[in-house]
Backbone as a printed PyTorch tensor [residue, N CA C, xyz], in Angstrom:
tensor([[[106.2870,  11.1960,  -4.5280],
         [105.4570,  11.5230,  -3.3830],
         [104.2710,  12.3550,  -3.8650]],

        [[103.0670,  11.9970,  -3.4980],
         [101.9000,  12.7320,  -3.9750],
         [101.8280,  14.1130,  -3.3340]],

        [[101.1520,  15.0540,  -4.0300],
         [100.9790,  16.4020,  -3.5050],
         [100.0350,  16.4140,  -2.3210]],

        [[ 99.9670,  17.5270,  -1.6590],
         [ 99.1200,  17.6760,  -0.4840],
         [ 97.6530,  17.4530,  -0.8180]],

        [[ 97.2210,  17.9860,  -1.9700],
         [ 95.8280,  17.8180,  -2.3850],
         [ 95.4910,  16.3420,  -2.5940]],

        [[ 96.3720,  15.6130,  -3.2330],
         [ 96.1310,  14.1910,  -3.4740],
         [ 96.1200,  13.4120,  -2.1590]],

        [[ 97.0160,  13.7790,  -1.2530],
         [ 97.0780,  13.1010,   0.0400],
         [ 95.8040,  13.3800,   0.8410]],

        [[ 95.3460,  14.6250,   0.8300],
         [ 94.1250,  14.9770,   1.5580],
         [ 92.9130,  14.3020,   0.9370]],

        [[ 92.8710,  14.2360,  -0.3940],
         [ 91.7490,  13.5870,  -1.0820],
         [ 91.6630,  12.1010,  -0.7420]],

        [[ 92.8070,  11.4740,  -0.5470],
         [ 92.7770,  10.0480,  -0.2130],
         [ 92.2480,   9.8260,   1.2020]],

        [[ 92.4810,  10.7780,   2.0880],
         [ 91.9970,  10.6610,   3.4620],
         [ 90.5620,  11.1540,   3.5770]],

        [[ 90.2370,  12.2240,   2.8430],
         [ 88.9030,  12.8360,   2.8900],
         [ 88.3270,  12.8890,   1.4720]],

        [[ 87.8260,  11.7810,   0.9500],
         [ 87.4130,  11.7060,  -0.4590],
         [ 86.1820,  12.5610,  -0.7940]],

        [[ 85.3830,  12.9610,   0.1630],
         [ 84.1840,  13.7460,  -0.1320],
         [ 84.4620,  15.2560,  -0.2070]],

        [[ 85.6610,  15.6570,   0.1240],
         [ 86.0190,  17.0810,   0.0860],
         [ 86.5640,  17.4600,  -1.2820]],

        [[ 86.3730,  18.7300,  -1.6490],
         [ 86.8910,  19.2640,  -2.9070],
         [ 88.0150,  20.2500,  -2.5780]],

        [[ 89.1590,  20.1290,  -3.2320],
         [ 90.3160,  20.9680,  -2.9340],
         [ 90.6780,  21.8220,  -4.1330]],

        [[ 90.9430,  23.1090,  -3.8580],
         [ 91.3950,  24.0430,  -4.8900],
         [ 92.5170,  24.8970,  -4.3190]],

        [[ 93.2260,  25.5630,  -5.1970],
         [ 94.2790,  26.4810,  -4.7580],
         [ 93.6600,  27.6800,  -4.0510]],

        [[ 94.2670,  28.0900,  -2.9640],
         [ 93.7670,  29.2020,  -2.1760],
         [ 94.2260,  30.5520,  -2.7340]],

        [[ 95.3190,  30.5780,  -3.4520],
         [ 95.9040,  31.8400,  -3.9300],
         [ 94.9250,  32.7110,  -4.7170]],

        [[ 94.1440,  32.1790,  -5.6710],
         [ 93.2200,  33.0480,  -6.4050],
         [ 92.1780,  33.7260,  -5.4970]],

        [[ 91.6700,  32.9820,  -4.5330],
         [ 90.7050,  33.5600,  -3.6020],
         [ 91.3610,  34.6460,  -2.7560]],

        [[ 92.5330,  34.3820,  -2.2380],
         [ 93.2370,  35.3660,  -1.4060],
         [ 93.5600,  36.6190,  -2.2110]],

        [[ 93.9180,  36.4420,  -3.4760],
         [ 94.2070,  37.6020,  -4.3210],
         [ 92.9820,  38.5080,  -4.4390]],

        [[ 91.8200,  37.9250,  -4.6480],
         [ 90.5850,  38.7220,  -4.7420],
         [ 90.2810,  39.4180,  -3.4130]],

        [[ 90.4990,  38.7290,  -2.3200],
         [ 90.2230,  39.3230,  -1.0090],
         [ 91.1730,  40.4810,  -0.7050]],

        [[ 92.4210,  40.3590,  -1.1230],
         [ 93.3870,  41.4240,  -0.8690],
         [ 93.1390,  42.6450,  -1.7460]],

        [[ 92.5820,  42.4390,  -2.9170],
         [ 92.4160,  43.5280,  -3.8840],
         [ 91.2790,  44.4750,  -3.5230]],

        [[ 90.2950,  44.0110,  -2.7980],
         [ 89.1240,  44.8260,  -2.4910],
         [ 89.0460,  45.0270,  -0.9890]],

        [[ 89.0100,  46.2780,  -0.5720],
         [ 88.9200,  46.6000,   0.8450],
         [ 87.6070,  47.3160,   1.1200]],

        [[ 86.9650,  46.9510,   2.2240],
         [ 85.7470,  47.6410,   2.6480],
         [ 86.1280,  48.9730,   3.2830]],

        [[ 85.1480,  49.8070,   3.5230],
         [ 85.4060,  51.0940,   4.1790],
         [ 86.0230,  50.8950,   5.5640]],

        [[ 85.5700,  49.8760,   6.2640],
         [ 86.1140,  49.5840,   7.5920],
         [ 87.5860,  49.1800,   7.4830]],

        [[ 87.9010,  48.3170,   6.5160],
         [ 89.2920,  47.8910,   6.3360],
         [ 90.1860,  49.0650,   5.9540]],

        [[ 89.6880,  49.9380,   5.1130],
         [ 90.4630,  51.1220,   4.7240],
         [ 90.7130,  51.9930,   5.9460]],

        [[ 89.7080,  52.1670,   6.7960],
         [ 89.8730,  52.9690,   8.0100],
         [ 90.9130,  52.3380,   8.9400]],

        [[ 90.9290,  51.0110,   9.0510],
         [ 91.9010,  50.3300,   9.8960],
         [ 93.3160,  50.4730,   9.3320]],

        [[ 93.4410,  50.3670,   8.0190],
         [ 94.7500,  50.5830,   7.3830],
         [ 95.2310,  52.0120,   7.6070]],

        [[ 94.3160,  52.9720,   7.4730],
         [ 94.6870,  54.3710,   7.6900],
         [ 95.1270,  54.5970,   9.1310]],

        [[ 94.4640,  53.9530,  10.0780],
         [ 94.8550,  54.0950,  11.4830],
         [ 96.2450,  53.5040,  11.7180]],

        [[ 96.5240,  52.3530,  11.1220],
         [ 97.8630,  51.7620,  11.2400],
         [ 98.9210,  52.7100,  10.6690]],

        [[ 98.5920,  53.3680,   9.5620],
         [ 99.5310,  54.3240,   8.9610],
         [ 99.6850,  55.5750,   9.8290]],

        [[ 98.6010,  56.0390,  10.4250],
         [ 98.6730,  57.2100,  11.3120],
         [ 99.5390,  56.9230,  12.5360]],

        [[ 99.3810,  55.7350,  13.1000],
         [100.1880,  55.3650,  14.2640],
         [101.6590,  55.2720,  13.8690]],

        [[101.9250,  54.7280,  12.6970],
         [103.3000,  54.6540,  12.1940],
         [103.8780,  56.0540,  12.0450]],

        [[103.0870,  56.9800,  11.5050],
         [103.5440,  58.3690,  11.3590],
         [103.8250,  59.0050,  12.7160]],

        [[102.9710,  58.7630,  13.6920],
         [103.1910,  59.3100,  15.0410],
         [104.5140,  58.8020,  15.6140]],

        [[104.8020,  57.5240,  15.3770],
         [106.0720,  56.9780,  15.8220],
         [107.2400,  57.6770,  15.1570]],

        [[107.1300,  57.9140,  13.8570],
         [108.2000,  58.5930,  13.1270],
         [108.4100,  60.0070,  13.6620]],

        [[107.3300,  60.7250,  13.8900],
         [107.4620,  62.0930,  14.4120],
         [108.0860,  62.0960,  15.8040]],

        [[107.7700,  61.1020,  16.6060],
         [108.3890,  60.9840,  17.9300],
         [109.8940,  60.7640,  17.7820]],

        [[110.2660,  59.8670,  16.8610],
         [111.6720,  59.5390,  16.6590],
         [112.4560,  60.7500,  16.1410]],

        [[111.8350,  61.5720,  15.3160],
         [112.5340,  62.7620,  14.8060],
         [113.0240,  63.6480,  15.9420]],

        [[112.2610,  63.7390,  17.0190],
         [112.6690,  64.5470,  18.1520],
         [113.6340,  63.8420,  19.0910]],

        [[113.8390,  62.5630,  18.8860],
         [114.6760,  61.7600,  19.7720],
         [116.0750,  61.5040,  19.2150]],

        [[116.1700,  61.3040,  17.9150],
         [117.4460,  60.8920,  17.3130],
         [118.4810,  62.0060,  17.4290]],

        [[119.6200,  61.6320,  17.9660],
         [120.7900,  62.4960,  18.0870],
         [122.0220,  61.6110,  18.0960]],

        [[123.1860,  62.1670,  17.8040],
         [124.3960,  61.3600,  17.9210],
         [124.5150,  60.7840,  19.3360]],

        [[124.8840,  59.5120,  19.4120],
         [125.0660,  58.8450,  20.6930],
         [123.9360,  57.9090,  21.0830]],

        [[122.7580,  58.0640,  20.4890],
         [121.6770,  57.1280,  20.8210],
         [121.9500,  55.8010,  20.1260]],

        [[121.4040,  54.7590,  20.6820],
         [121.5850,  53.4230,  20.1260],
         [120.4070,  53.0960,  19.2100]],

        [[120.6650,  52.2580,  18.2210],
         [119.5920,  51.8600,  17.2960],
         [118.4220,  51.2380,  18.0500]],

        [[118.6990,  50.4180,  19.0570],
         [117.6100,  49.7830,  19.8030],
         [116.8040,  50.7940,  20.6070]],

        [[117.4150,  51.9280,  20.9720],
         [116.6660,  52.9760,  21.6650],
         [115.6780,  53.6460,  20.7080]],

        [[116.0870,  53.8100,  19.4660],
         [115.1760,  54.3460,  18.4480],
         [114.0190,  53.3670,  18.2620]],

        [[114.3270,  52.0820,  18.1750],
         [113.2960,  51.0520,  18.0580],
         [112.3210,  51.1280,  19.2410]],

        [[112.8600,  51.3330,  20.4450],
         [112.0210,  51.4190,  21.6450],
         [111.1060,  52.6400,  21.6050]],

        [[111.5730,  53.7440,  21.0380],
         [110.7310,  54.9380,  20.9080],
         [109.5400,  54.6560,  20.0000]],

        [[109.8040,  53.9690,  18.9050],
         [108.7000,  53.5680,  18.0190],
         [107.7070,  52.6940,  18.7850]],

        [[108.2250,  51.6770,  19.4630],
         [107.3510,  50.7450,  20.1680],
         [106.5060,  51.4740,  21.2170]],

        [[107.1140,  52.3970,  21.9330],
         [106.3710,  53.1660,  22.9360],
         [105.1920,  53.8920,  22.2850]],

        [[105.4720,  54.5800,  21.1930],
         [104.4080,  55.3460,  20.5280],
         [103.3430,  54.4240,  19.9410]],

        [[103.7640,  53.3110,  19.3810],
         [102.7970,  52.3610,  18.8250],
         [101.8660,  51.8490,  19.9220]],

        [[102.4420,  51.3890,  21.0210],
         [101.6390,  50.8340,  22.1090],
         [100.7510,  51.9030,  22.7500]],

        [[101.2710,  53.1130,  22.8730],
         [100.5010,  54.2140,  23.4500],
         [ 99.2500,  54.5010,  22.6280]],

        [[ 99.3170,  54.2060,  21.3280],
         [ 98.2040,  54.4630,  20.4180],
         [ 97.4130,  53.2020,  20.0760]],

        [[ 97.4410,  52.2180,  20.9640],
         [ 96.6250,  51.0110,  20.8640],
         [ 97.0580,  50.0320,  19.7660]],

        [[ 98.2820,  50.1520,  19.3300],
         [ 98.8370,  49.1460,  18.4230],
         [ 99.3610,  47.9940,  19.2750]],

        [[ 99.3690,  46.8030,  18.7090],
         [ 99.9560,  45.6680,  19.4190],
         [101.4740,  45.6770,  19.3120]],

        [[102.0070,  46.5310,  18.4620],
         [103.4490,  46.6040,  18.2900],
         [103.8110,  46.7040,  16.8220]],

        [[104.9760,  46.1990,  16.4900],
         [105.4720,  46.2660,  15.1240],
         [104.7330,  45.2790,  14.2220]],

        [[104.4930,  45.7040,  12.9950],
         [103.8630,  44.8430,  12.0000],
         [104.8360,  43.7770,  11.5050]],

        [[106.1220,  44.0460,  11.6050],
         [107.1860,  43.1350,  11.1660],
         [108.4460,  43.5460,  11.9010]],

        [[109.4790,  42.7470,  11.8230],
         [110.7290,  43.0640,  12.5120],
         [111.2710,  44.3940,  11.9910]],

        [[111.4320,  45.3740,  12.8660],
         [111.8600,  46.6950,  12.4120],
         [113.3330,  46.7170,  12.0180]],

        [[113.6250,  47.5400,  11.0300],
         [115.0120,  47.8020,  10.6430],
         [115.3300,  49.2140,  11.0820]],

        [[116.3110,  49.3470,  11.9730],
         [116.7980,  50.6490,  12.4170],
         [118.3070,  50.5870,  12.2400]],

        [[118.7910,  51.0990,  11.1240],
         [120.1720,  50.8710,  10.7190],
         [120.9060,  52.1850,  10.4900]],

        [[121.9370,  52.4310,  11.2840],
         [122.7050,  53.6660,  11.1280],
         [124.0220,  53.3900,  10.4240]],

        [[124.5110,  54.4100,   9.7470],
         [125.7950,  54.2980,   9.0750],
         [125.8350,  53.1540,   8.0860]],

        [[126.9120,  52.3760,   8.1490],
         [127.1040,  51.2570,   7.2260],
         [126.0820,  50.1410,   7.3810]],

        [[125.4240,  50.0820,   8.5140],
         [124.4010,  49.0380,   8.7120],
         [123.2440,  49.1870,   7.7310]],

        [[123.0370,  50.3890,   7.2470],
         [121.9540,  50.6270,   6.2880],
         [122.2130,  49.9100,   4.9590]],

        [[123.4370,  49.4630,   4.7550],
         [123.7790,  48.7580,   3.5140],
         [123.5650,  47.2460,   3.6320]],

        [[123.1830,  46.7800,   4.8170],
         [122.9740,  45.3570,   5.0410],
         [121.5020,  45.0350,   4.8030]],

        [[121.2500,  44.1840,   3.8220],
         [119.8840,  43.8220,   3.4880],
         [119.2210,  43.1320,   4.6750]],

        [[118.0580,  43.5980,   5.0640],
         [117.2830,  43.0390,   6.1810],
         [118.0610,  43.0320,   7.4940]],

        [[118.7980,  44.0940,   7.7400],
         [119.5090,  44.2600,   9.0110],
         [118.4860,  44.4320,  10.1320]],

        [[118.5050,  43.5870,  11.1240],
         [117.5560,  43.7000,  12.2370],
         [118.2390,  43.6070,  13.6000]],

        [[119.5550,  43.6450,  13.6230],
         [120.2720,  43.5630,  14.8950],
         [119.9760,  44.8000,  15.7520]],

        [[119.9820,  45.9620,  15.1400],
         [119.6140,  47.2250,  15.7980],
         [120.3630,  47.4180,  17.1210]],

        [[121.6920,  47.2230,  17.0970],
         [122.4380,  47.2960,  18.3540],
         [123.6450,  48.2300,  18.3180]],

        [[123.7150,  49.0950,  17.3130],
         [124.8760,  49.9620,  17.1850],
         [124.5340,  51.4180,  17.5460]],

        [[125.5710,  52.1570,  17.8480],
         [125.4060,  53.5740,  18.1790],
         [125.1980,  54.3940,  16.9030]],

        [[124.3020,  55.3450,  16.9810],
         [124.0900,  56.2920,  15.8810],
         [125.1090,  57.4230,  16.0490]],

        [[125.9290,  57.6390,  15.0620],
         [127.0340,  58.5960,  15.1810],
         [126.7780,  59.8630,  14.3700]],

        [[127.4310,  60.9100,  14.8080],
         [127.3520,  62.1870,  14.1070],
         [127.8170,  62.0000,  12.6710]],

        [[127.0520,  62.4860,  11.7260],
         [127.3830,  62.3540,  10.3110],
         [126.7580,  61.1360,   9.6520]],

        [[126.2510,  60.1930,  10.4400],
         [125.5940,  59.0010,   9.8830],
         [124.1950,  59.3340,   9.3890]],

        [[123.7410,  58.5300,   8.4540],
         [122.3270,  58.5180,   8.1000],
         [121.6920,  57.3470,   8.8320]],

        [[120.4280,  57.4840,   9.1540],
         [119.6930,  56.4320,   9.8570],
         [118.5440,  55.9650,   8.9830]],

        [[118.6150,  54.7050,   8.5450],
         [117.5660,  54.0840,   7.7420],
         [116.6020,  53.3700,   8.6810]],

        [[115.3170,  53.6420,   8.5180],
         [114.3070,  52.9990,   9.3500],
         [113.2200,  52.4260,   8.4600]],

        [[112.9620,  51.1460,   8.6160],
         [111.8600,  50.4720,   7.9300],
         [110.9910,  49.8910,   9.0300]],

        [[109.8670,  50.5470,   9.3070],
         [109.0130,  50.1740,  10.4300],
         [107.5510,  50.2900,  10.0280]],

        [[106.7120,  49.6640,  10.8050],
         [105.2750,  49.7810,  10.6050],
         [104.5460,  49.3150,  11.8400]],

        [[103.4690,  50.0030,  12.1630],
         [102.6350,  49.6060,  13.2940],
         [101.5800,  48.6150,  12.8360]],

        [[101.2670,  47.6720,  13.7140],
         [100.1480,  46.7530,  13.4890],
         [ 98.9630,  47.3020,  14.2670]],

        [[ 97.8150,  47.3590,  13.6240],
         [ 96.6030,  47.8280,  14.2880],
         [ 95.4320,  46.9870,  13.8020]],

        [[ 94.7850,  46.2690,  14.6980],
         [ 93.6200,  45.4410,  14.3790],
         [ 93.9080,  44.4880,  13.2140]],

        [[ 95.0950,  43.9050,  13.2160],
         [ 95.5440,  42.9610,  12.1880],
         [ 95.7870,  43.6030,  10.8230]],

        [[ 95.9130,  44.9230,  10.7790],
         [ 96.2950,  45.6370,   9.5620],
         [ 97.6220,  46.3340,   9.8430]],

        [[ 98.4460,  46.4710,   8.8010],
         [ 99.8170,  46.9120,   8.9990],
         [100.1510,  48.1860,   8.2540]],

        [[100.8040,  49.1000,   8.9580],
         [101.4430,  50.2310,   8.3100],
         [102.8140,  49.7790,   7.8320]],

        [[103.3940,  50.5320,   6.9250],
         [104.7170,  50.1890,   6.3980],
         [105.3630,  51.4790,   5.9270]],

        [[106.5020,  51.8310,   6.5040],
         [107.1620,  53.0850,   6.1700],
         [108.6720,  52.8760,   6.1500]],

        [[109.3160,  53.4490,   5.1610],
         [110.7710,  53.4560,   5.1020],
         [111.2250,  54.9000,   4.9630]],

        [[112.1100,  55.3190,   5.8590],
         [112.6310,  56.6830,   5.8320],
         [114.1070,  56.6610,   6.1790]],

        [[114.8280,  57.6500,   5.6590],
         [116.2270,  57.8520,   5.9950],
         [116.3910,  59.2900,   6.4660]],

        [[117.0040,  59.4490,   7.6360],
         [117.2230,  60.7850,   8.1880],
         [118.6780,  60.9080,   8.6390]],

        [[119.1900,  62.1320,   8.6990],
         [120.5340,  62.3160,   9.2490],
         [120.4790,  62.2610,  10.7760]],

        [[121.4080,  61.5600,  11.3810],
         [121.4260,  61.4150,  12.8390],
         [121.5530,  62.7700,  13.5240]],

        [[122.3470,  63.6690,  12.9530],
         [122.5520,  64.9760,  13.5840],
         [121.5210,  66.0260,  13.1500]],

        [[120.5410,  65.6380,  12.3530],
         [119.4900,  66.5740,  11.9420],
         [119.7920,  67.3530,  10.6770]],

        [[120.9680,  67.1730,  10.1150],
         [121.3440,  67.9210,   8.9040],
         [121.9450,  66.9710,   7.8720]],

        [[121.4190,  67.0660,   6.6530],
         [122.0140,  66.2920,   5.5700],
         [123.3230,  66.9540,   5.1700]],

        [[124.3260,  66.1230,   4.8870],
         [125.5660,  66.6330,   4.3340],
         [125.3610,  66.9520,   2.8580]],

        [[126.3840,  67.4960,   2.2180],
         [126.2580,  67.8800,   0.8120],
         [125.9240,  66.6680,  -0.0570]],

        [[126.6330,  65.5740,   0.1310],
         [126.4100,  64.3840,  -0.7010],
         [125.0600,  63.7320,  -0.3900]],

        [[124.7740,  63.4950,   0.9020],
         [123.5150,  62.8380,   1.2590],
         [122.3280,  63.7410,   0.9380]],

        [[122.4990,  65.0450,   1.1110],
         [121.4270,  65.9820,   0.7640],
         [121.1330,  65.9610,  -0.7300]],

        [[122.1850,  65.8470,  -1.5410],
         [122.0020,  65.7530,  -2.9860],
         [121.2580,  64.4890,  -3.3800]],

        [[121.5870,  63.3780,  -2.7100],
         [120.8780,  62.1130,  -2.9770],
         [119.4150,  62.2260,  -2.5880]],

        [[119.1250,  62.8410,  -1.4610],
         [117.7410,  62.9920,  -1.0180],
         [116.9620,  63.8960,  -1.9800]],

        [[117.5940,  64.9580,  -2.4390],
         [116.9440,  65.8440,  -3.4220],
         [116.6020,  65.0680,  -4.6880]],

        [[117.5380,  64.2430,  -5.1360],
         [117.3200,  63.4460,  -6.3360],
         [116.1450,  62.4880,  -6.1340]],

        [[116.0570,  61.8880,  -4.9550],
         [114.9180,  61.0070,  -4.6530],
         [113.6030,  61.7670,  -4.7280]],

        [[113.5840,  62.9830,  -4.1850],
         [112.3640,  63.7970,  -4.2290],
         [111.9750,  64.1050,  -5.6700]],

        [[112.9420,  64.5200,  -6.4510],
         [112.6670,  64.8850,  -7.8370],
         [112.1930,  63.6690,  -8.6280]],

        [[112.8660,  62.5160,  -8.4400],
         [112.4820,  61.3020,  -9.1730],
         [111.1080,  60.7910,  -8.7670]],

        [[110.7080,  61.0680,  -7.5350],
         [109.3900,  60.6000,  -7.0870],
         [108.2910,  61.6050,  -7.4150]],

        [[108.6620,  62.6990,  -8.0670],
         [107.6650,  63.6850,  -8.4840],
         [107.3150,  64.7020,  -7.4110]],

        [[108.0500,  64.7100,  -6.3110],
         [107.8010,  65.6820,  -5.2460],
         [108.7230,  66.8760,  -5.4410]],

        [[108.3250,  68.0310,  -4.9270],
         [109.2340,  69.1730,  -5.0020],
         [110.4710,  68.9070,  -4.1470]],

        [[111.5940,  69.4190,  -4.5710],
         [112.8380,  69.1970,  -3.8350],
         [112.7500,  69.7380,  -2.4190]],

        [[111.8620,  70.6830,  -2.1660],
         [111.7260,  71.2460,  -0.8330],
         [111.1820,  70.2310,   0.1730]],

        [[110.7130,  69.0580,  -0.3170],
         [110.1580,  68.0580,   0.6040],
         [111.1970,  67.5350,   1.5600]],

        [[112.4850,  67.6460,   1.2400],
         [113.4900,  67.0860,   2.1300],
         [114.4550,  68.1430,   2.6530]],

        [[114.1860,  69.3880,   2.4100],
         [115.0460,  70.4480,   2.8860],
         [114.5070,  70.9380,   4.2290]],

        [[115.2650,  70.6530,   5.2630],
         [114.8690,  71.0960,   6.5950],
         [116.1340,  71.1520,   7.4320]],

        [[116.4420,  72.3100,   7.9470],
         [117.6910,  72.4730,   8.6730],
         [117.7310,  71.6270,   9.9370]],

        [[116.6610,  71.6130,  10.6940],
         [116.5940,  70.8110,  11.9120],
         [115.2220,  70.1870,  12.0010]],

        [[115.1080,  69.1810,  12.8130],
         [113.8250,  68.5020,  12.9830],
         [113.0030,  69.2670,  13.9610]]])
């Protein structure tokens, strides 16, 4: 079976066909000041959603309620919504690759993994964070978070916070 380019050339012989990937790569690599500003706005809206969620998450809330808090903040700030299907995974759900069911209760002692991003003017924020549902890291989870901070070159104090 001939490739798409050969099939198109047989139907439209006066057209010239090339791979689009090299052109798209160049376009993605260079951003104008306007594009950078739009990306920054998408990231700011994503951050606002995260800060809203920090004040909302408590034992007993449902994962979909956390998702709804993000969506509320995104829409309130002129985003069209999520840039991609959000992952809001508490407890063992955080171990499921690309978990998007978001339908379980967040329990005391659980960690909550969130992979979310706001879409703004066709540009996307992207953020992944893990927080304790009850506002306090346990000894083991706190040690893991400290290790992440140290490995990423941040001071360990970046994740030490008694309450949100």
